[in-house]
VMD Tcl script that builds the backbone (N, CA, C; Angstrom):
set m [mol new atoms 270]
animate dup $m
set s [atomselect $m all]
$s set {name element resname resid chain x y z} {
  {N N UNK 1 A 24.796 -29.537 -17.113}
  {CA C UNK 1 A 25.928 -30.889 -17.480}
  {C C UNK 1 A 25.193 -31.801 -18.401}
  {N N UNK 2 A 25.949 -32.368 -18.706}
  {CA C UNK 2 A 25.641 -33.019 -20.401}
  {C C UNK 2 A 25.334 -35.134 -19.480}
  {N N UNK 3 A 24.416 -34.732 -20.091}
  {CA C UNK 3 A 23.545 -36.243 -19.462}
  {C C UNK 3 A 24.091 -37.853 -20.621}
  {N N UNK 4 A 25.005 -38.329 -20.298}
  {CA C UNK 4 A 25.557 -39.180 -21.206}
  {C C UNK 4 A 25.288 -40.374 -21.103}
  {N N UNK 5 A 23.799 -40.883 -20.645}
  {CA C UNK 5 A 22.906 -41.792 -21.015}
  {C C UNK 5 A 21.613 -41.503 -22.299}
  {N N UNK 6 A 22.460 -39.851 -22.522}
  {CA C UNK 6 A 21.298 -39.801 -23.734}
  {C C UNK 6 A 22.183 -39.692 -25.053}
  {N N UNK 7 A 24.406 -40.176 -25.150}
  {CA C UNK 7 A 24.713 -40.140 -25.924}
  {C C UNK 7 A 24.371 -41.024 -27.076}
  {N N UNK 8 A 24.765 -40.457 -28.165}
  {CA C UNK 8 A 25.131 -41.931 -29.276}
  {C C UNK 8 A 26.380 -41.755 -29.949}
  {N N UNK 9 A 26.354 -42.832 -30.858}
  {CA C UNK 9 A 27.886 -43.059 -31.608}
  {C C UNK 9 A 27.787 -42.379 -32.611}
  {N N UNK 10 A 28.399 -41.512 -33.486}
  {CA C UNK 10 A 28.340 -41.390 -34.965}
  {C C UNK 10 A 29.184 -41.434 -35.516}
  {N N UNK 11 A 29.747 -41.687 -37.037}
  {CA C UNK 11 A 31.083 -41.540 -37.506}
  {C C UNK 11 A 31.543 -40.161 -38.309}
  {N N UNK 12 A 32.426 -39.872 -38.476}
  {CA C UNK 12 A 32.547 -38.753 -39.217}
  {C C UNK 12 A 33.553 -39.697 -41.118}
  {N N UNK 13 A 32.614 -38.635 -41.657}
  {CA C UNK 13 A 33.100 -39.155 -42.789}
  {C C UNK 13 A 34.509 -38.548 -43.217}
  {N N UNK 14 A 34.974 -38.664 -44.139}
  {CA C UNK 14 A 35.813 -38.825 -45.161}
  {C C UNK 14 A 36.117 -36.835 -45.277}
  {N N UNK 15 A 35.001 -36.267 -45.704}
  {CA C UNK 15 A 34.622 -35.047 -46.109}
  {C C UNK 15 A 34.812 -34.165 -44.572}
  {N N UNK 16 A 34.163 -34.562 -43.229}
  {CA C UNK 16 A 34.083 -34.243 -42.648}
  {C C UNK 16 A 32.457 -34.449 -41.906}
  {N N UNK 17 A 31.822 -34.927 -42.604}
  {CA C UNK 17 A 30.842 -34.515 -42.629}
  {C C UNK 17 A 30.405 -36.238 -41.335}
  {N N UNK 18 A 29.040 -35.451 -40.352}
  {CA C UNK 18 A 28.857 -36.424 -39.224}
  {C C UNK 18 A 27.418 -36.399 -39.587}
  {N N UNK 19 A 26.931 -37.320 -39.131}
  {CA C UNK 19 A 25.309 -37.968 -39.122}
  {C C UNK 19 A 24.532 -37.454 -38.318}
  {N N UNK 20 A 23.655 -36.802 -37.662}
  {CA C UNK 20 A 22.817 -36.575 -36.470}
  {C C UNK 20 A 22.149 -37.504 -36.749}
  {N N UNK 21 A 21.967 -38.227 -35.285}
  {CA C UNK 21 A 21.314 -39.476 -35.010}
  {C C UNK 21 A 19.727 -38.949 -35.622}
  {N N UNK 22 A 18.616 -39.680 -36.164}
  {CA C UNK 22 A 17.210 -39.568 -36.251}
  {C C UNK 22 A 16.683 -39.058 -35.147}
  {N N UNK 23 A 16.752 -39.737 -34.181}
  {CA C UNK 23 A 15.874 -39.682 -33.103}
  {C C UNK 23 A 16.191 -38.052 -32.334}
  {N N UNK 24 A 17.203 -37.452 -32.400}
  {CA C UNK 24 A 18.061 -35.877 -32.380}
  {C C UNK 24 A 17.854 -34.842 -32.824}
  {N N UNK 25 A 17.537 -35.677 -34.229}
  {CA C UNK 25 A 17.161 -34.655 -35.505}
  {C C UNK 25 A 15.807 -34.184 -35.351}
  {N N UNK 26 A 14.604 -35.481 -35.132}
  {CA C UNK 26 A 13.310 -35.194 -34.839}
  {C C UNK 26 A 12.893 -34.419 -33.792}
  {N N UNK 27 A 13.663 -34.587 -32.500}
  {CA C UNK 27 A 12.998 -34.272 -31.437}
  {C C UNK 27 A 13.552 -32.560 -31.345}
  {N N UNK 28 A 14.604 -32.186 -31.968}
  {CA C UNK 28 A 15.111 -30.500 -32.089}
  {C C UNK 28 A 14.522 -30.005 -33.522}
  {N N UNK 29 A 14.152 -30.986 -34.562}
  {CA C UNK 29 A 13.254 -30.406 -35.182}
  {C C UNK 29 A 14.439 -29.858 -36.381}
  {N N UNK 30 A 15.020 -30.620 -36.624}
  {CA C UNK 30 A 16.195 -30.256 -37.553}
  {C C UNK 30 A 16.089 -30.795 -38.347}
  {N N UNK 31 A 16.159 -29.846 -39.434}
  {CA C UNK 31 A 15.848 -30.413 -41.719}
  {C C UNK 31 A 16.631 -29.856 -41.887}
  {N N UNK 32 A 17.165 -30.753 -43.454}
  {CA C UNK 32 A 17.772 -30.114 -44.146}
  {C C UNK 32 A 18.271 -28.385 -43.947}
  {N N UNK 33 A 19.302 -28.268 -44.465}
  {CA C UNK 33 A 19.027 -26.803 -44.694}
  {C C UNK 33 A 19.262 -26.094 -43.009}
  {N N UNK 34 A 19.207 -26.806 -41.969}
  {CA C UNK 34 A 19.230 -26.112 -40.463}
  {C C UNK 34 A 20.417 -25.728 -40.508}
  {N N UNK 35 A 20.670 -24.451 -39.457}
  {CA C UNK 35 A 21.770 -24.035 -39.550}
  {C C UNK 35 A 22.513 -24.399 -37.673}
  {N N UNK 36 A 23.539 -24.492 -37.764}
  {CA C UNK 36 A 23.827 -24.932 -36.491}
  {C C UNK 36 A 25.249 -24.632 -35.964}
  {N N UNK 37 A 25.669 -23.835 -35.187}
  {CA C UNK 37 A 26.714 -23.266 -34.661}
  {C C UNK 37 A 27.710 -24.082 -33.614}
  {N N UNK 38 A 29.009 -23.719 -33.972}
  {CA C UNK 38 A 29.390 -25.303 -33.813}
  {C C UNK 38 A 30.744 -24.691 -32.702}
  {N N UNK 39 A 30.367 -25.070 -30.949}
  {CA C UNK 39 A 31.417 -24.562 -30.656}
  {C C UNK 39 A 32.504 -25.577 -29.895}
  {N N UNK 40 A 33.790 -25.004 -30.014}
  {CA C UNK 40 A 34.564 -26.149 -29.119}
  {C C UNK 40 A 35.576 -25.566 -28.304}
  {N N UNK 41 A 35.273 -26.246 -27.243}
  {CA C UNK 41 A 35.712 -26.328 -25.865}
  {C C UNK 41 A 36.544 -27.549 -25.672}
  {N N UNK 42 A 38.420 -27.075 -25.777}
  {CA C UNK 42 A 38.996 -28.522 -25.755}
  {C C UNK 42 A 38.663 -29.537 -26.573}
  {N N UNK 43 A 38.504 -31.207 -26.091}
  {CA C UNK 43 A 38.479 -31.404 -27.210}
  {C C UNK 43 A 37.240 -32.311 -27.335}
  {N N UNK 44 A 35.857 -31.029 -26.713}
  {CA C UNK 44 A 34.445 -31.164 -26.656}
  {C C UNK 44 A 33.573 -30.243 -27.445}
  {N N UNK 45 A 33.163 -31.188 -28.354}
  {CA C UNK 45 A 32.207 -30.074 -29.768}
  {C C UNK 45 A 30.815 -30.057 -29.152}
  {N N UNK 46 A 30.156 -29.222 -29.408}
  {CA C UNK 46 A 28.780 -28.753 -29.410}
  {C C UNK 46 A 28.002 -28.214 -30.132}
  {N N UNK 47 A 27.323 -28.668 -30.779}
  {CA C UNK 47 A 26.135 -27.969 -31.612}
  {C C UNK 47 A 25.134 -27.635 -30.852}
  {N N UNK 48 A 24.765 -26.144 -31.659}
  {CA C UNK 48 A 24.003 -26.273 -30.704}
  {C C UNK 48 A 22.646 -25.297 -32.107}
  {N N UNK 49 A 21.725 -25.380 -32.551}
  {CA C UNK 49 A 20.546 -25.000 -33.208}
  {C C UNK 49 A 20.504 -23.624 -33.380}
  {N N UNK 50 A 20.486 -23.066 -34.818}
  {CA C UNK 50 A 20.654 -22.045 -34.672}
  {C C UNK 50 A 19.102 -21.130 -35.215}
  {N N UNK 51 A 19.011 -20.142 -34.139}
  {CA C UNK 51 A 17.209 -19.926 -34.651}
  {C C UNK 51 A 17.339 -18.633 -35.338}
  {N N UNK 52 A 16.842 -18.621 -36.468}
  {CA C UNK 52 A 16.897 -17.638 -37.191}
  {C C UNK 52 A 15.520 -16.551 -37.126}
  {N N UNK 53 A 15.428 -15.532 -36.701}
  {CA C UNK 53 A 13.912 -14.674 -36.845}
  {C C UNK 53 A 13.173 -14.793 -37.558}
  {N N UNK 54 A 12.167 -14.818 -37.866}
  {CA C UNK 54 A 11.333 -14.563 -38.953}
  {C C UNK 54 A 11.064 -12.859 -38.878}
  {N N UNK 55 A 11.633 -12.076 -39.530}
  {CA C UNK 55 A 11.542 -10.979 -40.135}
  {C C UNK 55 A 10.033 -10.013 -40.270}
  {N N UNK 56 A 9.615 -11.109 -40.675}
  {CA C UNK 56 A 8.062 -10.222 -40.932}
  {C C UNK 56 A 7.383 -10.233 -40.126}
  {N N UNK 57 A 7.448 -11.228 -39.456}
  {CA C UNK 57 A 6.534 -11.530 -37.951}
  {C C UNK 57 A 6.848 -10.700 -37.083}
  {N N UNK 58 A 8.254 -10.569 -36.685}
  {CA C UNK 58 A 8.554 -8.943 -35.592}
  {C C UNK 58 A 8.764 -8.058 -36.397}
  {N N UNK 59 A 8.143 -7.556 -37.639}
  {CA C UNK 59 A 8.029 -6.304 -38.368}
  {C C UNK 59 A 6.393 -6.238 -38.402}
  {N N UNK 60 A 5.802 -7.279 -38.162}
  {CA C UNK 60 A 4.371 -6.753 -38.178}
  {C C UNK 60 A 4.351 -6.737 -36.582}
  {N N UNK 61 A 4.512 -7.227 -35.346}
  {CA C UNK 61 A 4.264 -6.841 -34.354}
  {C C UNK 61 A 4.712 -5.865 -33.907}
  {N N UNK 62 A 5.875 -4.952 -34.690}
  {CA C UNK 62 A 6.426 -3.443 -34.049}
  {C C UNK 62 A 5.347 -2.848 -35.118}
  {N N UNK 63 A 4.532 -2.858 -35.942}
  {CA C UNK 63 A 3.382 -2.181 -36.393}
  {C C UNK 63 A 3.043 -1.521 -35.653}
  {N N UNK 64 A 1.950 -3.173 -35.380}
  {CA C UNK 64 A 0.989 -3.401 -34.231}
  {C C UNK 64 A 1.100 -2.641 -33.310}
  {N N UNK 65 A 1.989 -2.809 -32.187}
  {CA C UNK 65 A 2.902 -2.083 -31.104}
  {C C UNK 65 A 2.452 -0.317 -31.276}
  {N N UNK 66 A 2.985 -0.178 -32.567}
  {CA C UNK 66 A 2.809 1.493 -32.476}
  {C C UNK 66 A 1.743 2.123 -33.069}
  {N N UNK 67 A 1.244 1.191 -34.060}
  {CA C UNK 67 A -0.519 1.521 -34.265}
  {C C UNK 67 A -1.139 1.784 -32.735}
  {N N UNK 68 A -0.843 1.126 -32.074}
  {CA C UNK 68 A -2.113 0.803 -30.353}
  {C C UNK 68 A -1.138 2.050 -29.916}
  {N N UNK 69 A -0.189 2.892 -30.150}
  {CA C UNK 69 A 0.438 3.699 -29.489}
  {C C UNK 69 A -0.037 5.325 -30.473}
  {N N UNK 70 A -0.466 4.585 -30.881}
  {CA C UNK 70 A -1.045 5.886 -32.374}
  {C C UNK 70 A 0.167 6.866 -32.842}
  {N N UNK 71 A 0.980 6.041 -33.203}
  {CA C UNK 71 A 2.463 6.580 -33.562}
  {C C UNK 71 A 2.511 6.305 -35.011}
  {N N UNK 72 A 2.415 6.897 -35.843}
  {CA C UNK 72 A 2.561 6.896 -37.511}
  {C C UNK 72 A 3.719 7.203 -38.053}
  {N N UNK 73 A 4.841 6.361 -38.750}
  {CA C UNK 73 A 6.129 6.480 -39.316}
  {C C UNK 73 A 5.971 6.363 -40.129}
  {N N UNK 74 A 6.222 7.262 -41.529}
  {CA C UNK 74 A 6.871 6.581 -43.079}
  {C C UNK 74 A 7.903 5.746 -42.931}
  {N N UNK 75 A 8.087 4.683 -43.929}
  {CA C UNK 75 A 9.410 4.257 -43.770}
  {C C UNK 75 A 10.559 4.870 -44.239}
  {N N UNK 76 A 10.295 5.639 -44.443}
  {CA C UNK 76 A 12.026 6.566 -44.820}
  {C C UNK 76 A 12.250 6.692 -42.944}
  {N N UNK 77 A 11.130 7.539 -42.413}
  {CA C UNK 77 A 11.122 7.843 -40.592}
  {C C UNK 77 A 12.142 6.326 -40.348}
  {N N UNK 78 A 11.442 5.424 -40.571}
  {CA C UNK 78 A 11.522 4.102 -39.739}
  {C C UNK 78 A 12.967 3.771 -39.983}
  {N N UNK 79 A 13.275 3.804 -41.442}
  {CA C UNK 79 A 14.519 3.355 -41.816}
  {C C UNK 79 A 16.049 4.437 -41.163}
  {N N UNK 80 A 15.569 5.337 -40.879}
  {CA C UNK 80 A 16.254 6.791 -40.568}
  {C C UNK 80 A 17.077 6.225 -38.795}
  {N N UNK 81 A 15.715 6.234 -38.641}
  {CA C UNK 81 A 15.443 5.838 -36.966}
  {C C UNK 81 A 16.901 4.510 -36.370}
  {N N UNK 82 A 16.394 3.780 -37.512}
  {CA C UNK 82 A 17.421 2.120 -37.740}
  {C C UNK 82 A 19.003 2.046 -38.321}
  {N N UNK 83 A 18.799 3.374 -38.943}
  {CA C UNK 83 A 20.361 3.688 -39.267}
  {C C UNK 83 A 21.324 4.337 -38.238}
  {N N UNK 84 A 20.464 5.504 -37.290}
  {CA C UNK 84 A 20.967 6.020 -36.086}
  {C C UNK 84 A 20.987 4.845 -35.513}
  {N N UNK 85 A 20.632 4.224 -34.954}
  {CA C UNK 85 A 20.904 3.059 -33.715}
  {C C UNK 85 A 21.914 2.299 -34.544}
  {N N UNK 86 A 21.977 1.867 -35.619}
  {CA C UNK 86 A 23.028 0.718 -36.149}
  {C C UNK 86 A 24.326 1.618 -35.621}
  {N N UNK 87 A 24.499 3.029 -36.524}
  {CA C UNK 87 A 25.621 3.934 -36.368}
  {C C UNK 87 A 26.051 4.064 -35.026}
  {N N UNK 88 A 25.057 4.078 -33.953}
  {CA C UNK 88 A 25.236 4.285 -32.525}
  {C C UNK 88 A 26.382 3.088 -31.547}
  {N N UNK 89 A 25.796 1.860 -32.488}
  {CA C UNK 89 A 25.955 0.726 -31.570}
  {C C UNK 89 A 27.535 0.386 -32.928}
  {N N UNK 90 A 27.847 1.182 -33.524}
  {CA C UNK 90 A 29.669 0.363 -34.106}
  {C C UNK 90 A 30.408 1.118 -33.228}
}
mol reanalyze $m
mol bondsrecalc $m
mol representation Tube
mol addrep $m
Protein backbone atom coordinates (compact mmCIF):
# COMPACT_ATOMS: atom_id res chain seq x y z
CA UNK A 1 0.00 0.00 0.00
CA UNK A 2 1.25 3.48 -0.83
CA UNK A 3 1.51 5.98 2.03
CA UNK A 4 0.21 9.19 0.45
CA UNK A 5 1.60 11.21 3.36
CA UNK A 6 5.04 10.64 1.83
CA UNK A 7 3.95 12.07 -1.54
CA UNK A 8 5.87 14.91 -3.18
CA UNK A 9 4.88 17.07 -6.13
CA UNK A 10 7.15 17.38 -9.15
CA UNK A 11 6.67 18.73 -12.66
CA UNK A 12 7.51 17.08 -15.95
CA UNK A 13 9.61 19.08 -18.43
CA UNK A 14 8.85 19.43 -22.13
CA UNK A 15 11.32 16.59 -22.74
CA UNK A 16 9.45 14.27 -20.35
CA UNK A 17 12.04 14.62 -17.59
CA UNK A 18 10.93 14.45 -13.96
CA UNK A 19 12.99 15.52 -10.97
CA UNK A 20 12.91 13.07 -8.08
CA UNK A 21 12.84 15.09 -4.84
CA UNK A 22 16.25 15.38 -3.15
CA UNK A 23 15.16 13.72 0.11
CA UNK A 24 13.95 10.64 -1.80
CA UNK A 25 17.13 10.53 -3.92
CA UNK A 26 19.26 10.55 -0.76
CA UNK A 27 17.16 7.94 1.06
CA UNK A 28 17.23 5.58 -1.94
CA UNK A 29 20.86 6.39 -2.82
CA UNK A 30 19.89 7.48 -6.33
CA UNK A 31 22.85 9.03 -8.10
CA UNK A 32 23.34 10.25 -11.67
CA UNK A 33 23.15 7.32 -14.12
CA UNK A 34 21.16 5.15 -11.66
CA UNK A 35 18.92 2.85 -13.70
CA UNK A 36 15.21 2.85 -12.85
CA UNK A 37 12.48 0.47 -13.93
CA UNK A 38 9.20 2.18 -14.83
CA UNK A 39 5.93 0.31 -14.36
CA UNK A 40 2.48 1.50 -15.41
CA UNK A 41 -0.86 0.40 -13.96
CA UNK A 42 -3.72 2.44 -15.39
CA UNK A 43 -2.77 6.05 -14.51
CA UNK A 44 -0.24 5.04 -11.83
CA UNK A 45 3.50 5.15 -12.60
CA UNK A 46 5.93 3.33 -10.34
CA UNK A 47 9.70 3.80 -10.41
CA UNK A 48 11.93 1.08 -8.97
CA UNK A 49 15.69 1.29 -8.54
CA UNK A 50 17.34 -1.34 -10.70
CA UNK A 51 19.85 -3.24 -8.62
CA UNK A 52 22.68 -4.31 -10.89
CA UNK A 53 24.67 -7.16 -9.36
CA UNK A 54 28.40 -6.85 -8.79
CA UNK A 55 29.53 -9.64 -11.10
CA UNK A 56 33.14 -9.58 -9.91
CA UNK A 57 32.00 -10.11 -6.30
CA UNK A 58 29.59 -12.87 -7.32
CA UNK A 59 32.36 -14.59 -9.29
CA UNK A 60 34.73 -14.39 -6.29
CA UNK A 61 32.01 -15.92 -4.10
CA UNK A 62 31.55 -18.80 -6.56
CA UNK A 63 35.29 -19.46 -6.69
CA UNK A 64 35.47 -19.46 -2.86
CA UNK A 65 32.59 -21.93 -2.62
CA UNK A 66 34.23 -24.18 -5.20
CA UNK A 67 37.55 -24.05 -3.32
CA UNK A 68 35.85 -24.99 -0.04
CA UNK A 69 34.40 -28.06 -1.75
CA UNK A 70 37.70 -28.94 -3.38
CA UNK A 71 36.34 -28.38 -6.87
CA UNK A 72 38.83 -27.40 -9.52
CA UNK A 73 37.60 -26.29 -12.92
CA UNK A 74 39.36 -24.47 -15.73
CA UNK A 75 37.86 -21.34 -17.22
CA UNK A 76 36.95 -23.35 -20.32
CA UNK A 77 35.09 -25.96 -18.25
CA UNK A 78 33.19 -23.26 -16.40
CA UNK A 79 32.29 -21.52 -19.67
CA UNK A 80 31.08 -24.84 -21.10
CA UNK A 81 28.78 -25.32 -18.07
CA UNK A 82 27.47 -21.75 -18.32
CA UNK A 83 26.74 -22.22 -22.03
CA UNK A 84 24.90 -25.49 -21.32
CA UNK A 85 22.69 -23.85 -18.67
CA UNK A 86 21.92 -20.91 -20.95
CA UNK A 87 21.04 -23.26 -23.82
CA UNK A 88 18.74 -25.28 -21.55
CA UNK A 89 16.94 -22.10 -20.43
CA UNK A 90 16.18 -20.91 -23.98
